[in-house]
C-alpha positions as CSV (number, residue, x, y, z in Angstrom):
1,M,70.0,62.0,206.9
2,F,69.5,65.7,206.8
3,L,66.5,67.3,205.5
4,G,65.8,70.6,204.1
5,T,68.0,72.7,205.4
6,Q,69.6,70.7,208.1
7,R,73.5,70.4,208.0
8,V,76.2,70.0,210.4
9,N,78.0,73.3,211.9
10,S,81.4,74.2,212.8
11,R,80.6,73.2,216.6
12,G,79.9,69.8,215.7
13,H,75.6,70.7,216.1
14,L,72.9,69.7,214.2
15,E,72.0,73.5,212.1
16,I,68.1,73.5,211.2
17,G,67.6,77.2,209.6
18,G,70.7,78.7,210.2
19,C,69.7,78.0,213.5
20,D,72.5,75.7,216.1
21,A,69.9,73.4,217.3
22,V,71.4,73.3,220.8
23,D,71.0,77.2,221.3
24,L,67.7,76.4,220.0
25,A,67.2,73.7,223.1
26,S,68.6,76.0,225.7
27,E,67.0,79.0,224.6
28,F,63.1,77.7,224.1
29,G,63.5,74.5,227.1
30,S,62.6,70.9,225.5
31,P,61.0,69.1,224.3
32,L,60.8,71.4,221.2
33,Y,59.3,71.4,218.1
34,V,61.6,73.1,215.6
35,M,59.5,73.4,212.0
36,D,62.1,74.3,209.0
37,E,59.8,77.1,207.1
38,A,62.0,77.0,204.4
39,L,61.7,74.0,203.4
40,I,57.8,73.2,204.5
41,R,57.2,76.5,201.6
42,R,59.6,75.1,199.0
43,N,57.2,72.2,199.6
44,M,54.3,73.7,199.1
45,R,55.6,75.4,195.8
46,D,56.8,72.1,194.1
47,Y,54.1,70.5,195.2
48,R,51.8,73.1,193.3
49,K,54.0,73.6,190.2
50,A,54.4,70.2,189.4
51,F,50.8,69.8,189.3
52,E,50.6,73.4,186.9
53,T,52.3,72.4,184.2
54,R,50.7,69.4,183.8
55,Y,47.1,69.6,184.9
56,P,46.2,73.8,185.1
57,K,42.3,72.7,186.5
58,N,43.5,71.9,190.1
59,E,43.2,73.6,193.6
60,I,45.6,72.2,196.7
61,S,44.4,73.0,199.8
62,Y,46.5,72.1,203.0
63,A,45.4,69.6,205.7
64,G,45.2,71.4,208.6
65,K,45.6,68.3,210.6
66,A,48.8,67.9,210.2
67,F,50.0,70.7,212.0
68,L,48.1,73.8,212.7
69,N,48.6,77.1,214.5
70,T,48.0,80.7,214.1
71,A,51.2,81.3,212.2
72,M,50.7,77.8,210.2
73,V,48.1,79.1,208.6
74,K,49.4,82.6,207.9
75,L,51.8,80.5,205.6
76,V,49.1,78.7,204.1
77,N,48.0,81.9,203.4
78,Q,50.5,83.4,201.9
79,E,52.1,80.6,199.3
80,G,48.3,80.8,197.8
81,F,47.4,77.1,199.4
82,G,43.2,76.1,200.1
83,L,43.3,74.8,203.9
84,D,41.8,71.9,204.5
85,V,40.3,72.0,208.2
86,A,38.0,68.9,210.0
87,S,36.9,70.3,213.5
88,A,35.5,73.5,215.2
89,G,38.6,74.3,216.5
90,E,41.0,73.8,213.3
91,L,37.9,76.5,212.0
92,Y,37.5,79.0,214.8
93,T,41.8,78.8,214.2
94,A,42.0,79.4,210.6
95,V,38.6,82.3,211.3
96,S,41.1,83.7,214.5
97,A,44.1,83.9,211.3
98,G,42.1,85.8,208.7
99,F,42.3,82.9,205.9
100,P,39.4,83.7,203.7
101,T,37.2,81.6,204.6
102,E,36.1,80.3,201.0
103,K,39.3,78.6,200.4
104,I,38.1,76.7,203.3
105,L,37.4,72.8,202.9
106,F,35.2,71.3,205.5
107,H,35.4,67.7,206.6
108,G,35.2,65.3,209.6
109,N,32.9,62.2,209.6
110,N,30.4,63.5,212.9
111,K,30.1,67.2,212.0
112,S,28.2,68.4,214.6
113,R,25.1,71.0,214.4
114,A,27.1,73.8,216.5
115,E,30.3,73.0,213.8
116,L,28.0,72.7,211.0
117,D,26.4,76.3,212.3
118,L,30.0,77.5,212.4
119,A,30.9,76.4,208.7
120,L,28.1,78.5,207.7
121,D,28.7,80.9,209.9
122,H,31.5,81.7,208.4
123,K,30.7,80.7,205.1
124,V,33.3,78.3,203.9
125,G,33.8,77.2,200.8
126,R,32.6,73.9,200.4
127,I,31.5,71.2,203.3
128,V,32.7,67.9,202.0
129,V,29.8,65.5,203.6
130,D,30.3,62.3,205.5
131,N,27.0,60.6,205.8
132,F,23.1,61.2,206.0
133,L,22.9,62.6,208.9
134,E,25.0,65.0,208.5
135,L,23.3,65.9,205.1
136,A,20.0,66.5,206.6
137,T,21.3,68.7,209.2
138,L,23.1,70.6,206.8
139,I,19.8,70.9,204.1
140,E,17.8,72.2,206.7
141,L,20.0,74.7,207.9
142,A,20.5,76.0,205.0
143,K,16.4,76.3,204.8
144,S,16.3,77.8,207.8
145,R,19.1,81.1,206.6
146,S,18.0,80.9,202.9
147,I,20.8,80.1,202.0
148,K,22.8,77.3,199.4
149,Q,25.6,75.8,200.9
150,A,28.3,74.4,198.2
151,I,29.4,70.8,199.3
152,L,31.5,67.3,197.8
153,I,30.2,64.1,198.6
154,R,32.6,61.8,200.4
155,V,33.1,58.6,198.2
156,A,34.7,54.8,200.2
157,P,36.0,54.3,196.3
158,G,37.1,50.6,198.2
159,V,40.7,50.9,197.7
160,D,42.9,49.4,200.6
161,P,46.0,50.8,200.6
162,H,49.5,48.9,202.1
163,T,49.9,51.2,205.2
164,H,49.3,50.8,208.8
165,K,45.7,49.8,209.7
166,F,44.9,52.7,211.2
167,I,45.6,55.2,208.9
168,R,43.8,53.3,205.7
169,T,40.6,55.5,204.9
170,G,39.8,54.6,201.5
171,Q,38.6,50.8,202.0
172,E,34.9,49.5,202.2
173,D,34.8,49.1,205.6
174,T,35.3,52.1,207.1
175,K,33.9,54.6,209.2
176,F,34.7,58.0,206.4
177,G,31.8,58.7,203.5
178,F,29.1,57.1,201.6
179,N,29.9,53.5,200.8
180,L,30.4,53.5,196.6
181,K,29.4,49.4,196.3
182,G,26.6,49.5,199.5
183,G,24.9,51.7,196.8
184,D,25.0,54.9,199.8
185,A,27.2,57.1,198.0
186,L,24.6,57.2,194.6
187,K,21.7,57.5,196.7
188,A,23.7,60.8,199.5
189,I,23.8,62.3,195.8
190,K,20.2,62.2,194.9
191,S,19.4,63.3,197.7
192,A,22.1,66.4,198.0
193,L,19.9,67.0,194.5
194,A,16.8,66.9,195.3
195,A,17.4,69.9,197.9
196,P,18.8,72.7,195.1
197,D,17.9,75.7,196.9
198,Q,19.8,74.4,199.7
199,I,22.6,72.0,198.2
200,D,24.9,73.2,195.9
201,L,26.9,69.6,194.5
202,L,29.5,70.6,193.1
203,G,31.7,67.1,193.3
204,L,32.9,64.4,194.9
205,H,35.5,63.4,197.0
206,C,37.8,60.7,198.8
207,H,40.9,60.0,200.8
208,I,42.8,56.8,200.7
209,G,45.3,56.4,203.2
210,S,47.8,58.2,204.5
211,Q,52.3,58.0,204.6
212,L,51.6,56.1,201.2
213,L,55.0,56.0,199.2
214,E,53.9,54.9,195.8
215,A,51.3,56.1,193.8
216,S,49.7,52.9,192.7
217,T,46.4,53.2,195.3
218,H,45.8,56.8,194.5
219,T,45.9,55.8,190.0
220,Q,43.5,53.5,191.1
221,A,41.1,55.2,193.4
222,V,41.2,58.0,190.3
223,D,40.2,55.4,188.2
224,I,37.3,53.9,190.5
225,M,36.1,57.6,191.0
226,V,36.0,59.0,187.1
227,S,33.7,55.6,186.0
228,F,31.7,56.7,188.4
229,I,31.0,59.8,188.1
230,A,30.1,58.1,184.7
231,D,27.6,56.1,186.0
232,V,26.2,59.1,188.2
233,A,26.0,61.1,184.8
234,K,23.7,58.3,183.3
235,E,21.4,57.6,186.2
236,T,20.8,61.1,187.1
237,G,22.4,64.0,184.5
238,W,24.4,65.5,186.9
239,M,27.6,65.6,186.1
240,A,30.5,66.2,188.7
241,K,32.2,69.3,188.6
242,D,35.6,68.5,191.4
243,L,37.2,65.4,192.4
244,D,38.8,65.9,195.7
245,I,42.0,63.1,196.0
246,G,42.4,63.3,199.1
247,G,45.7,63.8,200.2
248,G,47.9,60.9,201.6
249,L,51.8,60.9,199.9
250,G,54.3,59.9,202.4
251,I,57.7,61.1,203.9
252,R,60.7,59.2,204.9
253,Y,61.4,58.4,208.5
254,L,64.1,56.3,208.0
255,E,66.5,56.3,204.7
256,E,65.3,53.2,202.6
257,H,62.3,55.0,202.8
258,H,61.3,56.4,199.2
259,P,58.4,58.4,198.4
260,P,57.8,59.6,194.9
261,K,58.9,62.9,194.0
262,H,56.4,65.8,193.5
263,E,56.9,65.5,189.9
264,Q,56.6,61.6,189.8
265,F,53.4,62.1,191.9
266,A,51.8,64.3,189.2
267,D,52.6,62.8,186.4
268,D,51.1,59.2,187.8
269,I,47.9,61.2,189.1
270,V,47.6,62.7,185.7
271,S,48.6,60.5,183.8
272,A,46.1,58.3,185.5
273,L,43.1,61.5,185.7
274,T,43.7,61.7,181.5
275,T,43.8,58.6,180.6
276,A,39.9,57.9,183.2
277,L,38.4,60.9,181.5
278,K,38.5,59.8,178.0
279,K,38.0,55.6,178.8
280,Y,34.6,57.0,180.6
281,D,33.9,59.8,178.6
282,V,33.9,62.7,181.3
283,P,34.4,66.2,180.7
284,K,37.6,67.6,182.8
285,V,37.0,68.0,186.0
286,N,38.6,70.7,188.6
287,L,41.4,68.6,190.4
288,L,41.6,68.9,194.6
289,Q,44.2,67.1,196.3
290,E,44.9,68.1,200.2
291,P,48.1,67.3,200.9
292,G,49.8,67.4,204.7
293,R,52.5,65.3,206.0
294,S,54.4,65.5,202.6
295,I,54.3,69.8,203.2
296,V,55.5,70.1,206.8
297,G,56.4,66.4,207.8
298,E,60.3,65.8,207.0
299,A,60.1,70.0,208.3
300,G,59.4,68.6,211.7
301,T,62.5,68.2,214.2
302,T,61.6,67.6,218.1
303,L,65.1,68.3,220.0
304,Y,65.1,66.1,223.9
305,T,67.7,66.5,226.1
306,V,68.5,63.1,227.7
307,G,68.6,62.0,231.0
308,A,68.9,59.3,232.5
309,I,71.2,55.8,230.9
310,K,70.6,52.8,232.2
311,S,71.8,49.1,230.7
312,V,69.4,45.6,231.6
313,P,70.5,42.2,230.9
314,I,68.6,40.4,227.9
315,P,68.8,36.5,227.0
316,E,69.3,37.8,223.0
317,E,73.1,38.8,221.9
318,P,74.0,41.5,223.0
319,G,73.6,40.1,226.5
320,E,72.1,44.1,227.5
321,R,70.3,46.5,226.4
322,V,70.8,50.4,226.8
323,Y,67.7,52.5,227.9
324,L,69.0,55.9,227.0
325,A,65.7,58.3,228.5
326,V,64.3,62.1,227.1
327,D,62.1,64.5,228.7
328,G,59.3,64.2,226.6
329,G,57.9,61.1,224.7
330,L,53.9,59.8,224.2
331,S,52.8,63.3,225.3
332,D,54.3,65.1,222.5
333,N,54.5,62.0,220.4
334,P,51.9,59.8,220.5
335,R,52.6,57.9,216.9
336,P,54.7,55.0,217.9
337,A,52.7,53.9,220.7
338,L,50.2,53.9,218.0
339,Y,51.0,53.0,214.9
340,Q,54.7,51.5,216.1
341,S,56.6,54.7,214.5
342,V,60.1,54.8,213.4
343,Y,62.5,57.6,213.3
344,S,65.7,58.6,212.2
345,V,67.5,60.2,215.7
346,L,70.7,61.9,216.0
347,V,72.6,63.4,218.8
348,A,72.5,67.2,217.8
349,S,74.8,68.0,220.0
350,K,77.4,65.7,218.8
351,A,76.1,65.6,215.1
352,D,79.9,64.9,213.6
353,K,80.8,62.1,215.9
354,P,79.8,58.6,214.6
355,A,76.1,57.1,215.5
356,D,78.0,53.5,216.9
357,K,76.1,53.4,220.3
358,A,73.2,51.4,220.4
359,V,70.4,52.5,222.3
360,T,66.8,51.7,223.1
361,I,65.3,55.5,223.8
362,A,62.5,56.1,226.1
363,G,60.3,58.5,227.3
364,K,59.2,59.0,231.1
365,H,56.3,58.9,231.1
366,C,54.0,55.8,233.2
367,E,54.2,53.5,230.3
368,T,56.3,51.7,228.0
369,D,56.7,54.6,226.4
370,I,59.2,53.7,223.8
371,L,60.5,56.4,221.5
372,Q,62.6,53.7,219.1
373,W,64.0,50.9,219.8
374,N,67.6,50.0,219.3
375,V,68.5,52.8,217.1
376,K,72.4,53.5,216.8
377,I,73.5,57.2,218.0
378,A,76.8,58.5,218.8
379,D,78.1,58.2,222.2
380,A,75.6,60.0,224.5
381,S,75.4,61.8,227.8
382,P,72.9,63.2,230.3
383,G,72.7,66.7,229.1
384,D,73.5,65.7,225.0
385,I,70.2,67.4,222.9
386,L,69.2,64.5,220.6
387,A,66.9,65.7,217.8
388,F,64.4,63.0,216.1
389,Q,63.7,63.7,212.1
390,S,60.4,64.2,210.3
391,T,58.6,64.7,212.8
392,G,56.2,67.9,211.5
393,A,53.1,65.9,211.0
394,Y,50.7,64.6,213.8
395,N,53.2,65.2,216.1
396,Y,52.3,68.9,217.5
397,S,48.1,68.1,216.9
398,M,48.8,65.1,218.5
399,A,50.5,66.6,221.9
400,S,48.7,65.7,224.9
401,N,48.8,66.6,228.3
402,Y,49.2,62.6,229.9
403,N,50.8,63.0,233.2
404,R,49.6,66.5,233.4
405,F,53.1,67.3,230.9
406,R,53.4,70.4,229.7
407,K,52.5,70.3,225.3
408,P,55.7,71.5,224.5
409,A,57.1,75.2,222.3
410,C,57.3,75.0,218.8
411,V,59.8,77.0,216.7
412,F,59.6,78.2,213.2
413,V,63.4,78.7,211.7
414,I,64.5,80.8,208.8
415,D,67.8,82.3,207.8
416,G,69.2,82.0,211.2
417,K,66.3,83.5,213.0
418,A,64.1,81.4,215.4
419,D,60.4,82.9,216.1
420,L,58.2,81.1,219.0
421,V,54.7,80.3,217.4
422,S,53.2,78.1,220.2
423,A,54.5,78.4,224.1
424,R,54.9,76.5,225.7
425,E,51.9,75.1,228.8
426,T,53.0,76.8,231.8
427,L,52.1,74.8,234.9
428,E,49.4,76.8,236.1
429,D,47.7,76.3,232.3
430,L,47.7,72.8,233.6
431,T,44.9,73.5,236.1
432,R,43.1,76.4,234.5
433,L,40.1,75.0,233.9
434,D,39.7,73.1,236.8
435,I,36.3,73.6,238.5
436,V,36.2,71.9,242.1
437,P,32.6,71.1,243.3
438,E,31.6,73.1,247.0
439,R,31.0,69.9,247.9
440,L,35.0,69.8,248.0
441,A,36.5,72.6,248.5
442,E,37.0,72.6,252.1
C-alpha cells in the first residue's frame, strides 16, 4: 500500500518525497517521523476544492491536535486554512509561528482561566465554548477588558458513530459540549445571548468522532443540528450564522480501509446540509470544518531500526511466534495500546522483496508494547529499516518520554529534499527541567 509520493526506488528501498527511507534513517536517526509535504498540500487543496465547488460559503480549519509544530503552522497558513487549537501550547505554537489569530478556533473541554486570558490577549477569531463555567468566565474576562468575543457553542447532538469508544465524541454520554436532549445546549445559548456586550454568538459546533470511514453519521448530525438551529430561532429569535461540523473523516491504515474520497464526502455533506436547510426553513449558514487526520494521517511514515529477533513456542498454529523488536514503540506510537490500532508495515530496506514472513513487531519499553501482531513483511534482519505507514496523525502529537525515551525527530520531505522540522530530544533534554530539593542535594 503505497501512499502519496511513496515508491520503490532502483535500490529496492522505500522512497518518500524523492528521499530514500534508508538514507533518511541513516542521516537523522531512528525512530524518525517522515512527513510527505506534497501529500499534505494535495490533501488540503483537494479538500478545499471539493467543498468550494459545492458550497462556497465554507471555512476549513486544520485540526492542530493531529500534528502540530512550527513548520506545520507555516504550511497551514500558506495553504489558506484556518487553525483549530485545543490548548495553551497549541495556541502558543500558532502565535510563535506568526499565524493570523483571527483565523484560529480555540477548543477544549476544560479551558483554564489562564488559557482564556491567553486567547483574549491574542484576539483569537472564535472560542468554542464547552461548558457553563467557561462561558461565565469568558463573559467576566471580556467585561473586564471591555471587549466582545466571538464564540460558538459546542453541542453534543446525540449521534453515536461506529468507531472506537475512546474516539467517540458526539453521543449523549460525553464529556464534550452541551447536551442537546437534556436542554443544556439551549440554556447555554440563552446565557450567551444575555451578554450581548461581551459575547458575539456566531453559531453552533459539533464533532461526532474520529476515524470515520463513511459520511452517514456526519449527515445525521447535520440534520439534527439544522433542526436545532430552527428550534432555537423559534424560541429566542436568534439565528445561527455558523455551523461547525468538526472533523473525523478517516484514512487508510490498511488496504481494506476505504474512506470516502474528498469529492464524495463533500457531496454527502453538502447534500445533507442543503436538504436540511430547506426542510427546516433555515437561511444558508457558513459551513465550518476541522479536518486533521484526513489531512496528515497518510502523509506520515515512521521509520524504525530492527533489533533483536526471537522465536517462542505457542500452542496454536504455526507453533511459534517470531518477535521482531524495534528501537521505538509505546513512547512514539501509543495508539496500538490506546485503541488497538493497526498499520500497514513494510521493510523499507527490502521494499522490493515479497512480504511472506509473519512477525509480531515489539517495542523496547517495559510493557508488553506490541506495535503490530502477526503482520507479514519481507524477511528482516537486525539493522534493517522498518516503515509503519499512515502515522502522520496522533503519533508525533502523542509521543511521550516513557522510560525516559527521547522524542524522535521529524522531517518534511519533498522533491528529493529532507528538512528537519523537529529535532530529536537529547539526553540532556530529559533532565533539563528536573529540580533537586536541597535535602537531596548531597
